[in-house]
Legacy VTK file of the C-alpha trace (Angstrom):
# vtk DataFile Version 3.0
C-alpha trace
ASCII
DATASET POLYDATA
POINTS 116 float
-1.204 21.897 -8.447
-0.514 19.104 -6.044
-0.909 15.388 -6.581
-3.633 13.419 -4.651
-2.511 10.273 -3.370
-4.411 7.088 -2.675
-3.759 4.994 0.267
-3.448 1.405 -0.069
-4.234 -1.340 2.702
-0.746 -1.857 3.233
0.229 1.772 3.571
1.972 2.374 0.551
0.619 5.707 -1.603
1.328 6.251 -5.149
1.131 9.565 -6.515
-0.924 10.461 -8.773
2.225 10.870 -11.513
3.241 7.227 -10.544
-0.513 5.962 -11.261
-0.248 7.399 -14.836
3.623 6.336 -15.360
2.871 2.944 -14.684
-0.289 3.089 -16.817
1.632 4.269 -19.617
4.055 1.183 -19.424
1.410 -1.018 -19.187
-0.044 0.138 -22.140
3.374 0.075 -23.960
3.367 -3.269 -22.520
0.320 -4.029 -24.786
-0.969 -6.291 -21.522
-3.834 -6.022 -18.998
-3.220 -8.769 -16.778
-0.006 -7.253 -15.038
0.406 -5.983 -11.784
2.947 -3.263 -10.328
4.739 -5.431 -7.567
6.303 -3.718 -4.899
8.762 -5.640 -3.044
11.670 -5.440 -0.341
14.784 -7.741 -1.071
18.047 -8.328 0.602
21.142 -6.884 -1.132
22.304 -3.387 -1.632
24.877 -1.327 -0.337
22.688 -0.676 2.559
20.928 -4.141 3.212
17.736 -3.893 1.683
16.875 -3.050 -1.599
13.433 -2.334 -3.357
12.404 -3.837 -6.282
9.363 -2.549 -8.484
8.190 -4.861 -11.251
5.367 -5.900 -13.546
3.892 -9.362 -12.176
1.176 -11.754 -13.485
1.307 -13.872 -10.355
-0.661 -13.630 -6.994
1.028 -14.750 -4.406
-0.526 -16.453 -1.072
-0.740 -13.442 1.428
-0.158 -10.360 -1.332
-1.833 -7.070 -0.430
-3.324 -5.880 -3.399
-5.364 -2.557 -4.393
-6.249 -0.542 -7.512
-5.267 2.811 -8.077
-7.992 3.880 -10.783
-7.096 0.652 -13.015
-3.607 -0.135 -11.791
-3.005 -3.410 -9.645
-0.613 -2.815 -7.242
0.642 -5.756 -5.066
2.893 -6.369 -2.060
4.183 -9.381 -0.809
3.187 -10.217 2.887
6.827 -10.385 4.171
7.583 -6.716 2.213
4.565 -5.371 3.651
5.873 -4.572 7.053
9.211 -2.358 5.417
6.768 -0.344 3.006
3.963 0.599 5.827
4.162 4.823 5.309
5.813 4.543 2.032
5.093 6.965 -0.613
6.037 5.900 -4.470
6.220 9.284 -7.013
7.323 9.565 -10.719
10.050 12.273 -11.108
10.582 13.279 -14.814
13.494 16.442 -14.472
16.596 17.641 -16.038
18.205 16.102 -12.860
16.361 12.857 -12.274
13.901 10.440 -14.226
12.470 7.533 -12.542
10.421 6.313 -9.761
11.184 7.392 -6.367
10.357 6.193 -2.839
9.976 7.878 0.251
9.973 5.132 3.168
9.882 6.549 6.832
10.967 2.985 7.642
14.331 3.094 6.365
17.100 4.075 8.870
19.434 5.300 6.571
19.629 5.051 2.441
22.802 4.777 0.120
23.618 7.061 -2.405
21.853 5.818 -5.231
18.429 5.727 -3.381
18.141 2.262 -4.443
18.499 0.386 -1.170
18.261 1.185 2.676
18.836 -0.148 5.955
LINES 1 117
116 0 1 2 3 4 5 6 7 8 9 10 11 12 13 14 15 16 17 18 19 20 21 22 23 24 25 26 27 28 29 30 31 32 33 34 35 36 37 38 39 40 41 42 43 44 45 46 47 48 49 50 51 52 53 54 55 56 57 58 59 60 61 62 63 64 65 66 67 68 69 70 71 72 73 74 75 76 77 78 79 80 81 82 83 84 85 86 87 88 89 90 91 92 93 94 95 96 97 98 99 100 101 102 103 104 105 106 107 108 109 110 111 112 113 114 115
């Protein structure tokens, strides 16, 4: 069985598993006014780091899309770094959490949270 993926305007894709996990987290929060914000910030051991968090703000220039009722936003400064990236949710004995496969990253650190 393979996950289908939906393309966002910014070129970011979320797997079905990632969408399901975000939906479950939103339901646990008990709020329907939050979006998943995907951003890139300076920092981390490789120069840039990913941020995924719930946000109730709409920023000027945001690229937004809806994945079966789950709203995802990317700010205009982060969008170029995330074009073509795919986000999945993994729940195995070795790893649990969101994973980001980003073809724009020149390299990453061992933790997988930062890139250059």
